[in-house]
N, C-alpha and C positions, 0 to 999 in steps of 0.2 A: 200913557200909551205911546208907543213908537209910531212915528209918522209912516204912513203906508208907502209913500214914495221912497223913503229911506230903506224900508224893508225890501222893496223891489230891487233897489240898487245893490243892496247887500247880497240878496239872493243871486242876482246876475253875477256878481263878482265871485261869489262862493262856488258857483257851478261852471265858471269859465276860467279855470286856473292855468290850463296849459297841458296838463296830463290827465289821463283818465283816473289814475290813482288819486291824485290830488282833488279832482272833481268829486269823486266818491267820498273821500274823507271830509273835505271842507264843506262841500255841498250837502252831504248827508247829515253832517253835524248841524248845519243851518236848518235844514228841513225838520229835523227832530226837535230842536230846542228853541228856535227863534220865536215861536208864538208866545212863549212865557217870559221872554227877556225884559229886563228893566232897561232904562236908558243907559245905565252904567254897564250892563252886560253887552248891550249893542255897541257901546264905545269900545269895549275890550275886543269884541269880534272885528270891528272895523279896523282897529289898530293891527290886529293879527293878520288881516288880509294884506297889509303892506309888507309883510315878511315874505321871504322866498319859500316856495312850496316845499323844497327839500328840508328846510329848517323846520317848518310847521310839522311835517310828517315825522321827522326825527324826534321832535319834542313829544309828539303824541305817542309814538311807539317806544320811546325810551332809549333810543340809540344815541342821543345827544342831550346834554343838560339843558333844561329849559330856563330862559332868562327869568329873573325874579318878577319882572313886570307882568309875565303871563302865567305864573304859578297861581294856583287857587282852584276854586270850585269849577270854573269853566274848563280849565285844562284837565282837571280830574275827569270831568264828563267826557271830554274829547278822548282821553286815554282809554276809556272803556271800549271804544270801537264797536259797540253793539248796534250802532246806527248805520254801519256800512253793510249794504246788501251783498250777500254771497250767493252766486248762482249755484244751483244744485243739479 
């Protein structure tokens, strides 16, 4: 189980990226998936948070190639974008 303090810190960092778009993408991803993460998945996300928002968003929407270290199950889930709320 992931330490609660670590999860709170990750959530804060996920939702305070600098732009609304990045907040919705990265924060929404955290809110949707973090409850089921293993330590390894939390490590992946924590490393991803060190990257620039424009890079993360480009990898997720497919406008830039994703580095090998971030490819896999977690990036595939991020690419679905079904966790981003859309106002109607």
